[in-house]
C-alpha positions as CSV (number, residue, x, y, z in Angstrom):
1,X,248.3,265.7,134.6
2,X,251.6,267.5,134.0
3,X,254.4,265.0,133.9
4,X,258.1,265.8,133.5
5,X,259.7,265.0,130.2
6,X,261.4,261.9,131.6
7,X,258.1,260.6,133.0
8,X,256.3,261.3,129.7
9,X,259.0,259.3,127.9
10,X,258.8,256.4,130.3
11,X,255.0,256.3,130.2
12,X,254.9,256.3,126.4
13,X,257.7,253.7,126.1
14,X,256.1,251.3,128.6
15,X,252.6,251.7,127.0
16,X,253.9,251.1,123.5
17,X,255.9,248.0,124.6
18,X,252.8,246.5,126.4
19,X,250.7,247.1,123.3
20,X,253.3,245.6,121.0
21,X,253.3,242.5,123.2
22,X,249.5,242.2,122.8
23,X,248.3,243.7,126.1
24,X,245.5,246.2,126.5
25,X,246.5,249.0,128.9
26,X,243.7,250.7,130.9
27,X,242.7,252.7,133.9
28,X,245.8,254.9,134.3
29,X,246.1,257.0,137.4
30,X,248.8,258.5,139.6
31,X,250.1,262.0,140.4
32,X,252.9,264.1,138.9
33,X,255.6,261.7,140.2
34,X,253.9,258.4,139.5
35,X,251.9,256.5,137.0
36,X,249.8,253.4,137.5
37,X,248.0,251.4,134.9
38,X,246.4,248.0,134.6
39,X,247.0,245.6,131.7
40,X,245.4,242.5,130.3
41,X,246.5,240.1,127.6
42,X,244.3,238.0,125.3
43,X,245.3,234.9,127.2
44,X,243.8,236.4,130.4
45,X,247.2,237.4,132.0
46,X,246.7,240.6,133.9
47,X,248.2,242.9,136.5
48,X,249.3,246.5,137.1
49,X,252.4,248.4,136.4
50,X,253.9,251.3,138.3
51,X,256.3,254.0,137.1
52,X,257.7,256.2,139.8
53,X,259.8,259.3,139.0
54,X,262.2,258.5,141.8
55,X,262.8,254.8,140.7
56,X,264.9,253.6,137.9
57,X,262.7,250.6,137.2
58,X,259.3,249.6,136.0
59,X,257.4,247.6,138.6
60,X,254.8,245.0,137.6
61,X,252.3,243.6,140.2
62,X,249.5,241.2,140.7
63,X,247.5,241.0,143.9
64,X,245.6,238.1,145.3
65,X,242.9,238.9,147.9
66,X,241.6,236.3,150.4
67,X,239.0,236.5,153.1
68,X,240.3,236.5,156.7
69,X,238.9,233.0,157.3
70,X,241.5,231.5,154.9
71,X,244.4,232.6,157.0
72,X,245.3,229.1,158.3
73,X,245.0,227.7,154.8
74,X,247.4,230.4,153.5
75,X,249.8,229.9,156.4
76,X,250.1,226.3,155.3
77,X,250.8,227.3,151.7
78,X,253.0,230.3,152.5
79,X,256.4,228.6,152.2
80,X,255.4,227.0,148.9
81,X,254.2,230.4,147.6
82,X,257.5,232.1,148.6
83,X,259.5,229.4,146.9
84,X,257.5,229.8,143.7
85,X,258.1,233.6,143.7
86,X,261.8,233.1,144.3
87,X,262.0,230.6,141.5
88,X,260.6,233.1,139.0
89,X,262.6,236.1,140.3
90,X,259.6,237.8,141.9
91,X,259.2,239.3,145.3
92,X,256.1,239.6,147.5
93,X,254.2,241.7,150.0
94,X,251.6,240.4,152.4
95,X,249.2,242.5,154.3
96,X,246.1,241.8,156.4
97,X,243.5,244.5,156.9
98,X,239.9,243.7,156.1
99,X,241.2,240.9,153.8
100,X,244.5,239.2,153.3
101,X,246.4,240.6,150.3
102,X,249.3,238.7,148.8
103,X,251.0,240.8,146.1
104,X,253.6,239.5,143.7
105,X,256.0,241.9,142.1
106,X,258.6,241.9,139.4
107,X,260.7,244.7,138.1
108,X,262.8,245.6,135.2
109,X,265.2,248.6,135.0
110,X,264.5,251.2,132.4
111,X,268.1,251.0,131.2
112,X,267.5,247.4,130.0
113,X,263.8,247.8,129.0
114,X,263.1,246.7,125.5
115,X,260.6,244.5,123.7
116,X,262.4,241.2,124.5
117,X,263.3,242.0,128.1
118,X,259.7,242.9,128.9
119,X,258.5,239.9,127.0
120,X,260.7,237.6,129.1
121,X,259.9,239.4,132.3
122,X,256.2,239.1,131.7
123,X,256.6,235.4,130.7
124,X,258.2,234.6,134.1
125,X,255.8,236.9,135.9
126,X,252.8,235.2,134.4
127,X,254.2,231.7,135.0
128,X,254.7,232.8,138.7
129,X,251.1,234.0,139.0
130,X,249.8,230.8,137.5
131,X,252.0,228.6,139.8
132,X,250.8,230.6,142.9
133,X,247.2,230.2,141.7
134,X,247.8,226.5,141.5
135,X,249.4,226.4,144.9
136,X,246.4,227.9,146.5
137,X,244.0,226.0,144.3
138,X,242.4,229.0,142.5
139,X,240.7,228.0,139.3
140,X,239.9,230.0,136.2
141,X,236.5,231.7,136.0
142,X,235.4,228.9,133.6
143,X,235.6,226.4,136.4
144,X,233.2,226.0,139.3
145,X,235.7,225.5,142.2
146,X,237.6,228.0,144.3
147,X,239.6,227.9,147.5
């Protein structure tokens, strides 16, 4: 893929920072104007990040997927989930197609992107994801229960 010089610099910078923070970066995709990659830490923290040529920020995302029959359950938990996201400085997107998707996002501007700012952003992001999982009673793979 042929990226502009600015996109190549952003991609390299973000990949290096994620690796310095102990994350594995994988499955990159996109087109000439965007780059998408997944990440996973040794502690199980995971998500995706997006770099878009037209944006001045790095966007980090995690998506929960629920079967349609959980819609009433999720509606009862929605206010709590919104409060959690707000508390950690994240924003959300909810969509319902074949399944209900609840995506949590955080962003950090490239102008302020460094090791410590990404570390703190990911810390808050991962705490938010953990709190949302707890709010909807999602357990780790090691446990037997789910929603």
